[in-house]
C-alpha positions as CSV (number, residue, x, y, z in Angstrom):
1,M,-5.3,33.1,28.8
2,K,-4.0,30.3,26.6
3,R,-6.6,28.4,24.4
4,A,-6.5,24.7,24.9
5,V,-8.0,21.7,23.1
6,I,-8.3,18.2,24.3
7,Y,-7.6,15.1,22.3
8,A,-8.9,11.7,23.5
9,R,-8.9,8.3,21.9
10,V,-10.0,4.8,22.8
11,S,-9.8,1.6,20.7
12,T,-12.6,-1.0,20.5
13,A,-10.5,-3.5,22.5
14,E,-9.6,-1.0,25.2
15,Q,-13.2,0.2,25.6
16,A,-14.6,-3.3,25.7
17,E,-11.9,-5.2,27.6
18,E,-9.8,-2.8,29.6
19,G,-12.4,-0.3,30.6
20,Y,-10.7,2.9,29.3
21,S,-13.3,5.6,29.2
22,I,-13.5,8.6,27.0
23,D,-15.5,10.5,29.6
24,A,-12.8,9.8,32.3
25,Q,-10.0,11.0,30.0
26,I,-11.9,14.2,29.2
27,D,-12.8,14.9,32.8
28,T,-9.2,14.4,34.0
29,V,-7.8,16.7,31.3
30,K,-10.5,19.4,31.9
31,N,-9.7,19.5,35.6
32,K,-6.0,19.8,34.8
33,C,-6.6,22.6,32.3
34,V,-8.8,24.5,34.8
35,Q,-6.0,24.2,37.4
36,E,-3.5,25.6,34.9
37,G,-5.8,28.5,34.0
38,R,-6.5,27.4,30.4
39,E,-9.5,28.3,28.3
40,I,-10.9,25.0,26.8
41,I,-11.9,25.6,23.2
42,C,-13.2,22.1,22.2
43,D,-12.6,18.4,22.2
44,Y,-11.3,16.1,19.5
45,I,-12.4,12.5,20.1
46,D,-11.6,9.3,18.2
47,R,-13.7,6.4,19.4
48,G,-13.1,2.8,18.6
49,I,-9.9,3.5,16.6
50,S,-6.5,2.0,17.2
51,G,-3.6,4.3,17.8
52,K,-1.5,2.5,15.2
53,S,-2.8,4.5,12.2
54,I,-2.8,8.3,12.1
55,S,-4.6,8.5,8.7
56,K,-7.7,6.7,9.9
57,R,-8.2,9.0,12.9
58,L,-10.5,11.6,11.5
59,Q,-10.6,13.8,14.6
60,L,-6.8,13.8,14.8
61,Q,-6.6,14.8,11.2
62,K,-9.1,17.7,11.9
63,L,-7.0,18.8,14.9
64,L,-3.9,18.9,12.7
65,E,-5.7,20.9,10.1
66,D,-7.1,23.3,12.7
67,A,-3.6,23.8,14.0
68,K,-2.6,25.3,10.7
69,Q,-5.2,27.9,11.3
70,N,-3.9,28.7,14.8
71,K,-7.3,28.0,16.3
72,F,-5.7,27.1,19.7
73,D,-2.4,27.4,21.6
74,E,-2.0,24.0,23.3
75,V,-3.1,20.4,22.8
76,W,-3.8,18.4,25.9
77,V,-4.1,14.6,26.3
78,W,-4.6,12.3,29.2
79,K,-1.5,10.3,28.2
80,T,0.9,10.5,25.3
81,N,-0.2,7.0,24.0
82,R,-3.6,8.5,23.3
83,L,-2.0,10.8,20.7
84,A,0.2,8.1,19.2
85,R,1.6,4.7,20.2
86,N,4.4,4.8,17.7
87,H,7.3,7.0,18.7
88,L,8.0,8.3,15.2
89,D,4.3,9.2,14.7
90,L,4.4,11.1,18.0
91,L,7.4,13.1,17.0
92,K,5.8,13.9,13.6
93,I,2.7,15.2,15.3
94,V,4.5,17.2,17.9
95,D,6.8,18.6,15.2
96,H,3.7,19.7,13.2
97,L,2.3,21.4,16.3
98,N,5.6,23.2,17.0
99,K,5.7,24.4,13.4
100,Y,2.6,26.5,14.3
101,N,3.9,27.4,17.8
102,I,1.4,25.1,19.5
103,G,2.3,23.4,22.7
104,F,1.7,19.8,23.6
105,K,0.8,18.8,27.2
106,S,0.1,15.5,29.0
107,C,-1.8,15.1,32.3
108,S,0.0,11.8,33.2
109,E,3.5,12.8,32.2
110,S,5.1,16.1,33.2
111,F,7.0,17.7,30.3
112,D,7.0,20.9,28.3
113,T,7.7,20.4,24.6
114,S,8.6,24.1,24.3
115,T,11.9,23.5,26.1
116,P,14.8,21.2,25.1
117,T,14.6,19.3,28.5
118,G,10.8,18.8,27.9
119,K,11.4,17.4,24.4
120,L,14.0,15.0,25.8
121,L,11.7,13.8,28.5
122,M,8.9,13.3,26.0
123,N,11.2,11.3,23.8
124,V,12.3,9.1,26.7
125,L,8.7,8.5,27.9
126,A,7.5,7.8,24.3
127,S,10.3,5.3,23.8
128,I,9.4,3.6,27.1
129,G,5.7,3.5,26.0
130,E,6.6,2.1,22.6
131,F,8.8,-0.6,24.3
132,E,5.9,-1.5,26.6
133,R,3.5,-1.7,23.7
134,E,5.8,-3.9,21.6
135,T,6.4,-6.1,24.6
136,I,2.6,-6.5,25.1
137,V,2.2,-7.2,21.3
138,E,4.9,-9.9,21.5
139,N,3.3,-11.4,24.5
140,V,-0.1,-11.5,22.8
141,K,1.5,-13.1,19.7
142,M,3.1,-15.7,21.9
143,G,-0.2,-16.4,23.6
144,M,-2.0,-16.8,20.3
145,K,0.7,-19.1,19.0
146,Q,0.4,-21.2,22.1
147,R,-3.4,-21.2,21.8
148,A,-3.0,-22.4,18.2
149,R,-0.6,-25.2,19.2
150,T,-3.3,-26.6,21.5
151,G,-5.7,-26.7,18.5
152,K,-7.8,-23.6,19.4
153,W,-9.1,-21.0,17.1
154,N,-7.7,-17.4,17.4
155,G,-10.8,-15.6,16.0
156,G,-11.8,-14.1,12.7
157,L,-14.7,-14.6,10.3
158,V,-14.6,-17.8,8.3
159,L,-17.3,-19.2,6.0
160,G,-18.7,-22.5,7.5
161,Y,-18.2,-21.6,11.1
162,K,-19.2,-19.0,13.7
163,S,-17.2,-18.0,16.8
164,V,-19.0,-18.4,20.1
165,Q,-17.9,-17.8,23.7
166,S,-16.0,-20.7,25.1
167,E,-17.8,-22.5,28.0
168,D,-14.4,-22.9,29.7
169,D,-13.2,-19.3,29.4
170,E,-15.6,-16.4,28.7
171,N,-12.7,-14.4,27.2
172,K,-12.0,-17.0,24.6
173,T,-14.0,-18.2,21.5
174,E,-14.4,-21.5,19.8
175,L,-15.6,-22.6,16.4
176,I,-19.1,-24.0,15.8
177,I,-20.3,-25.3,12.4
178,V,-23.0,-23.2,10.6
179,E,-24.7,-26.0,8.7
180,E,-26.0,-23.7,5.9
181,E,-22.6,-22.3,5.3
182,A,-21.0,-25.7,5.7
183,A,-23.1,-27.0,2.8
184,T,-21.6,-24.3,0.7
185,I,-18.1,-25.4,1.6
186,R,-18.9,-29.0,0.9
187,L,-20.3,-28.0,-2.5
188,I,-17.2,-26.1,-3.5
189,F,-14.9,-29.0,-2.6
190,Q,-17.2,-31.5,-4.4
191,L,-17.3,-29.4,-7.6
192,Y,-13.5,-29.1,-7.7
193,S,-13.1,-32.8,-7.0
194,E,-15.4,-33.5,-10.0
195,G,-13.0,-31.5,-12.3
196,K,-14.5,-28.0,-12.3
197,G,-12.0,-25.2,-12.3
198,L,-11.8,-22.2,-10.0
199,K,-13.6,-19.8,-12.5
200,S,-16.3,-22.4,-13.3
201,I,-17.0,-22.9,-9.5
202,S,-17.1,-19.1,-8.8
203,N,-19.5,-18.6,-11.7
204,Y,-21.7,-21.5,-10.5
205,M,-21.8,-20.3,-6.9
206,N,-22.6,-16.7,-7.9
207,S,-25.2,-17.6,-10.4
208,H,-27.0,-19.9,-7.9
209,G,-27.2,-17.2,-5.2
210,Y,-24.3,-18.3,-3.0
211,R,-22.4,-15.6,-1.3
212,S,-19.3,-15.2,0.9
213,K,-19.3,-14.7,4.7
214,K,-19.6,-10.9,4.2
215,G,-22.3,-11.3,1.5
216,N,-20.0,-10.7,-1.5
217,L,-19.7,-12.5,-4.8
218,F,-17.2,-15.4,-4.9
219,S,-14.0,-14.7,-6.8
220,I,-11.4,-17.1,-8.1
221,I,-9.1,-16.1,-5.2
222,T,-11.9,-16.7,-2.6
223,I,-12.6,-20.2,-4.0
224,K,-8.9,-21.0,-4.1
225,E,-8.4,-19.9,-0.4
226,I,-11.3,-22.1,0.6
227,L,-9.9,-25.1,-1.2
228,M,-6.5,-24.5,0.3
229,N,-7.7,-24.0,3.9
230,P,-7.1,-27.1,6.1
231,L,-9.5,-25.6,8.7
232,Y,-12.3,-27.5,7.0
233,T,-10.7,-30.8,7.8
234,G,-10.6,-30.0,11.6
235,T,-7.0,-28.7,11.4
236,I,-5.7,-25.4,12.8
237,R,-3.2,-23.6,10.7
238,Y,-1.8,-20.4,12.2
239,N,0.8,-17.8,11.3
240,L,0.8,-18.7,7.6
241,R,1.7,-15.1,6.7
242,E,4.0,-12.7,8.5
243,N,4.5,-9.0,8.4
244,W,1.0,-8.5,6.8
245,N,1.1,-4.7,7.0
246,E,4.3,-4.6,4.9
247,K,4.2,-7.8,2.7
248,R,0.5,-8.6,2.5
249,R,0.0,-12.0,0.8
250,R,3.7,-12.2,-0.2
251,G,4.8,-12.6,3.4
252,I,4.5,-16.4,3.4
253,N,5.8,-18.2,6.5
254,K,7.6,-21.5,5.5
255,N,6.9,-23.0,8.9
256,P,3.3,-22.2,10.0
257,I,1.7,-23.9,13.0
258,I,-0.4,-26.9,11.8
259,V,-2.1,-29.1,14.4
260,D,-5.3,-31.0,15.0
261,G,-8.0,-28.5,16.0
262,Q,-10.6,-28.7,18.7
263,H,-13.4,-27.9,16.2
264,D,-15.4,-30.3,14.1
265,A,-14.4,-30.9,10.5
266,I,-16.7,-30.0,7.6
267,I,-15.1,-32.2,4.9
268,S,-13.4,-35.5,5.1
269,K,-9.7,-36.1,4.9
270,E,-10.2,-38.2,1.8
271,L,-12.0,-35.4,-0.1
272,W,-9.3,-32.9,1.1
273,D,-6.5,-35.1,-0.2
274,K,-8.2,-35.6,-3.5
275,V,-8.7,-31.9,-4.0
276,Q,-5.0,-31.1,-3.1
277,E,-3.8,-33.8,-5.5
278,I,-5.9,-32.3,-8.3
279,Y,-4.8,-28.8,-7.5
280,S,-1.1,-29.9,-7.4
281,Q,-1.5,-31.6,-10.9
282,K,-3.1,-28.5,-12.4
283,S,-0.4,-26.3,-10.9
284,Q,2.3,-28.3,-12.6
285,K,0.8,-27.7,-16.1
286,P,2.6,-25.0,-18.1
287,Q,0.8,-21.7,-18.2
288,R,-1.0,-20.9,-21.5
289,V,1.2,-18.8,-23.8
290,F,-1.0,-16.6,-26.0
291,A,0.1,-15.9,-29.6
292,G,0.9,-12.3,-29.4
293,S,1.0,-9.8,-26.5
294,Y,-1.5,-7.5,-24.9
295,P,-0.2,-4.0,-24.4
296,L,-3.6,-2.6,-23.2
297,S,-4.3,-5.2,-20.5
298,G,-5.2,-3.4,-17.2
299,I,-5.6,0.0,-18.7
300,L,-8.4,-0.8,-21.1
301,K,-11.7,-0.6,-19.2
302,C,-14.8,-2.8,-19.6
303,P,-17.5,-0.8,-21.4
304,V,-20.2,-2.1,-19.1
305,C,-18.8,-2.3,-15.5
306,G,-15.6,-0.3,-15.8
307,S,-13.3,-3.1,-14.6
308,S,-9.9,-3.6,-16.1
309,M,-9.9,-5.9,-19.1
310,V,-7.6,-8.9,-19.3
311,A,-6.0,-10.9,-22.1
312,G,-7.7,-13.8,-23.8
313,R,-8.0,-15.7,-27.1
314,S,-10.3,-17.9,-29.1
315,K,-9.7,-20.5,-31.8
316,K,-11.7,-20.5,-35.0
317,K,-11.5,-23.5,-37.3
318,N,-11.2,-22.8,-41.0
319,K,-12.8,-24.8,-43.7
320,N,-9.5,-26.4,-44.6
321,G,-9.1,-27.7,-41.1
322,T,-6.6,-25.2,-39.9
323,C,-7.2,-23.1,-36.8
324,K,-6.9,-19.3,-36.6
325,I,-6.3,-17.7,-33.2
326,H,-8.0,-14.4,-32.4
327,R,-6.7,-12.2,-29.6
328,Y,-9.3,-10.6,-27.3
329,Y,-9.6,-8.4,-24.2
330,Y,-12.2,-9.7,-21.7
331,C,-13.8,-8.1,-18.7
332,G,-11.6,-8.8,-15.6
333,A,-14.7,-9.0,-13.3
334,W,-16.2,-11.6,-15.5
335,R,-13.0,-13.6,-15.7
336,N,-12.6,-13.5,-11.9
337,K,-16.2,-13.8,-10.7
338,G,-18.2,-15.1,-13.6
339,L,-21.5,-13.9,-15.2
340,S,-23.0,-12.7,-11.9
341,A,-20.4,-9.9,-11.9
342,C,-20.4,-9.0,-15.6
343,N,-20.4,-10.4,-19.1
344,P,-17.3,-11.2,-21.2
345,N,-17.7,-8.1,-23.3
346,A,-15.0,-9.4,-25.6
347,I,-13.1,-6.8,-27.7
348,R,-10.9,-7.7,-30.6
349,A,-7.3,-6.9,-29.5
350,D,-5.9,-6.1,-32.9
351,E,-8.7,-3.6,-33.7
352,I,-8.8,-1.8,-30.4
353,E,-5.0,-1.6,-30.2
354,Q,-4.8,-0.1,-33.7
355,Q,-7.4,2.6,-32.7
356,V,-5.4,3.5,-29.6
357,F,-2.1,3.8,-31.5
358,N,-3.7,5.8,-34.3
359,R,-5.2,8.2,-31.8
360,L,-2.0,8.6,-29.9
361,R,0.0,9.2,-33.2
362,K,-2.6,11.8,-34.4
363,V,-2.5,13.8,-31.1
364,L,1.3,13.5,-30.7
365,S,2.0,14.6,-34.3
366,D,-0.7,17.3,-34.9
367,E,0.0,20.5,-33.0
368,R,-3.5,21.9,-33.7
369,I,-5.2,18.9,-32.1
370,L,-2.8,19.2,-29.1
371,I,-3.6,22.9,-28.7
372,D,-7.3,22.1,-28.6
373,V,-6.8,19.2,-26.1
374,V,-4.8,21.5,-23.7
375,K,-7.4,24.2,-24.0
376,R,-10.2,21.8,-23.2
377,M,-8.3,20.3,-20.2
378,N,-7.6,23.7,-18.7
379,E,-11.4,24.5,-18.9
380,K,-12.2,21.1,-17.4
381,R,-9.8,21.5,-14.5
382,Q,-11.6,24.6,-13.5
383,N,-15.0,23.0,-13.7
384,T,-13.9,19.9,-11.9
385,I,-12.8,21.5,-8.6
386,K,-16.2,22.6,-7.3
387,P,-18.0,19.2,-7.7
388,L,-15.1,17.5,-6.0
389,E,-15.2,19.9,-3.1
390,H,-19.0,19.3,-2.8
391,K,-18.5,15.6,-2.8
392,L,-15.7,15.9,-0.1
393,N,-18.1,17.9,2.1
394,Q,-20.8,15.1,1.7
395,I,-18.2,12.4,2.7
396,D,-17.2,14.5,5.7
397,K,-20.8,14.7,6.8
398,S,-21.3,11.0,6.3
399,L,-18.2,10.3,8.4
400,S,-19.4,12.6,11.1
401,D,-22.8,10.8,11.1
402,L,-21.0,7.4,11.4
403,E,-18.8,8.8,14.2
404,N,-22.0,9.8,16.1
405,R,-23.4,6.3,15.5
406,K,-20.2,4.8,16.9
407,N,-20.4,7.0,19.9
408,R,-24.0,6.0,20.5
409,V,-23.0,2.3,20.3
410,F,-20.4,2.9,23.0
411,E,-23.0,4.6,25.2
412,L,-25.3,1.6,24.8
413,F,-22.4,-0.6,25.9
414,E,-21.4,1.6,28.8
415,E,-25.1,1.6,29.9
416,S,-25.1,-2.3,29.7
417,I,-27.9,-2.2,27.1
418,I,-25.8,-4.2,24.6
419,D,-23.2,-6.9,25.3
420,K,-19.6,-7.1,24.1
421,Q,-20.4,-9.2,21.1
422,T,-23.1,-6.8,19.9
423,L,-20.7,-3.9,20.4
424,S,-18.1,-5.7,18.4
425,N,-20.5,-6.5,15.5
426,R,-21.9,-3.0,15.3
427,L,-18.5,-1.4,15.4
428,S,-17.2,-3.7,12.8
429,K,-20.0,-2.8,10.4
430,T,-19.6,0.9,11.1
431,S,-15.8,0.7,10.7
432,D,-16.1,-1.0,7.3
433,E,-18.4,1.8,6.1
434,M,-16.0,4.4,7.4
435,S,-13.0,2.7,5.8
436,D,-14.8,2.9,2.4
437,L,-15.6,6.5,2.9
438,I,-12.0,7.3,4.0
439,L,-10.7,5.6,0.9
440,N,-13.0,7.7,-1.3
441,R,-12.0,10.8,0.6
442,E,-8.3,10.2,0.0
443,E,-9.0,9.6,-3.7
444,I,-10.9,12.9,-3.9
445,L,-8.1,14.7,-2.1
446,D,-5.6,13.3,-4.6
447,K,-7.8,14.5,-7.5
448,L,-8.0,18.0,-5.9
449,K,-4.3,18.1,-5.6
450,S,-3.9,17.2,-9.3
451,H,-6.5,19.7,-10.3
452,T,-4.6,22.8,-9.1
453,S,-5.5,26.2,-10.3
454,E,-2.2,26.3,-12.2
455,K,-2.7,26.5,-15.9
456,I,-1.3,23.7,-18.1
457,E,1.2,25.4,-20.4
458,F,1.1,24.3,-24.0
459,K,4.9,24.5,-24.5
460,V,5.4,22.2,-21.5
461,V,2.9,19.7,-22.9
462,K,4.3,19.9,-26.4
463,H,7.9,19.3,-25.3
464,L,6.8,16.4,-23.1
465,M,4.7,14.8,-25.8
466,H,7.4,15.2,-28.4
467,T,9.8,13.3,-26.1
468,F,7.2,10.6,-25.4
469,N,6.5,10.2,-29.1
470,G,10.1,9.8,-29.9
471,L,10.5,7.1,-27.2
472,L,7.4,5.3,-28.3
473,E,8.4,5.2,-32.0
474,N,11.9,3.9,-31.3
475,S,11.1,1.3,-28.6
476,D,10.7,-2.5,-28.9
477,F,7.3,-4.0,-28.0
478,D,8.1,-4.6,-24.3
479,K,9.3,-1.0,-23.8
480,K,6.2,0.3,-25.7
481,K,4.0,-1.5,-23.3
482,T,5.9,-0.1,-20.3
483,L,5.6,3.4,-21.7
484,L,1.9,3.1,-22.4
485,H,1.2,1.8,-18.9
486,L,3.4,4.6,-17.5
487,V,1.4,7.4,-19.2
488,I,-2.1,6.0,-19.8
489,N,-4.4,6.0,-16.8
490,K,-7.3,4.3,-18.6
491,I,-8.9,3.8,-22.0
492,I,-12.7,4.1,-22.1
493,V,-14.5,2.1,-24.8
494,K,-18.0,2.7,-26.2
495,D,-20.2,0.3,-28.1
496,R,-17.8,-2.5,-27.1
497,K,-15.6,-1.8,-30.1
498,N,-14.6,1.9,-30.4
499,V,-12.3,4.0,-28.3
500,Q,-14.3,6.8,-26.6
501,S,-11.4,8.5,-24.8
502,I,-7.8,7.9,-23.5
503,I,-6.9,9.5,-20.2
504,L,-3.2,10.4,-20.0
505,Q,-1.8,11.0,-16.5
506,F,1.4,13.0,-16.1
507,N,2.3,13.3,-12.5
508,N,5.8,14.4,-11.3
509,A,7.3,10.9,-11.3
510,V,6.0,10.2,-14.9
511,Q,7.3,13.4,-16.3
512,K,10.7,12.9,-14.6
513,T,10.9,9.4,-16.0
514,I,10.1,10.4,-19.5
515,M,12.4,13.4,-19.6
516,G,15.1,11.4,-17.8
517,I,15.2,8.7,-20.5
518,G,14.6,11.2,-23.3
519,K,17.6,12.4,-25.4
520,D,16.9,16.1,-24.9
521,E,16.2,16.6,-21.3
522,P,15.7,20.3,-20.8
523,S,16.3,20.9,-17.1
524,D,17.2,19.2,-13.9
525,D,14.9,21.6,-12.0
526,D,12.1,19.6,-10.3
527,S,10.1,22.7,-9.9
528,S,9.3,22.7,-13.6
529,F,7.1,19.6,-13.0
530,F,3.5,19.6,-11.8
531,S,0.8,17.0,-12.1
532,F,-1.8,17.2,-14.9
533,S,-3.9,14.9,-17.0
534,L,-5.1,15.0,-20.6
535,E,-8.1,13.4,-22.2
536,I,-7.7,12.6,-25.9
């Protein structure tokens, strides 16, 4: 008897709006498996998660891992789009299963991926499904654009307003002013119109207890986005950015939809125009050009909060009336969010740079020091793996608990104990927590991959460092900075003035780049490269 497992998935929107039910999917598949004489081993269920992303579906990831252990013979789904909506993703998953001689079955579509005909049919059905999905997405986009053109809000959290169910259409929302938040918006616009800068405003707001819609500190970017958002004048702007998943903030649409909205304004048109004029004038001013460059910006870490440090300078007037400029590195969190985030923690640039270069030269030129560094790192690699694995297990347990919490929320909704809005709010909070944990999990997995049991060979490190040292000594300033940022992961400072340690990261790409531009490249064989880090 073949061992079968069931995979089921439902997104928040499908559960709340279209009535898809996990229980219905499971019951249908179980009945089919019984008819086919399969032994059902277990279920893998992803609740409240879109089919667009494979990496965020923890149960699917577990299924794929279990497939490597041959814990089952077949994977059954109610419909192929439960496994993946994207045709390419579906092919990758099925190919992974085939690699371990595991079949894929669908209750709603009759095909057998173990045969060429079955694979062809699956491809055809998947292509049709993807076409239907993209058509639906396009129709939704058209509907949202049309809604925006009539001055209606398309949803999303925004400081100053809350979305409430429309009196005319219970499936639509409209914006209502939240007076306490609106006062925050008016204050930000007022402060900027009085001449305060973005950093000054973010510092003021944070130090006086103001917070963003999600309860976070205000950053310079947040303040700027508020000042540039015409929503607060009673205007709807839609489709400002396109292809967000690929281009993020760079995907600016030159022709967004801008129309009078059906919501009330928080600030006057006069104040808006004044703020835009001030911002435009400031934007035309030339950027400050610091005397000297800052090779450690970004890789030097704040000794208090650990944020990346950024360039800065100060002027000191001498007795004879002349001014001397001093270069500094300042905490990036302070620069972006003000004193509520951290202090300036200024570090003299010339002094810290000299320390870094001296330490690099010493390690790169003294073989005895390098031998000791490699020995310590090999010991550290072995001692690092177990704590990482323990932390990974803790994160997996937390994710499991959150998954159970999510399931309970769905049960409450299905039993009509909570409404759709409460469902959405609770799932949103849970999803945010899960996203943070998933990000941490991926970081730990990356660290585990870099901390392999393979020993760092001294001769490899010596040759690599020799090549790197030659490049560093014979490069101009710009190239030196590029090399430093290529190799240095971070520089840790103690006592706000002395270098505690420098973490060098040599992944495959870094090693190939260094050896590729070095004069004495030893081999074209990529297998000679493996990731490792050194702490000096």
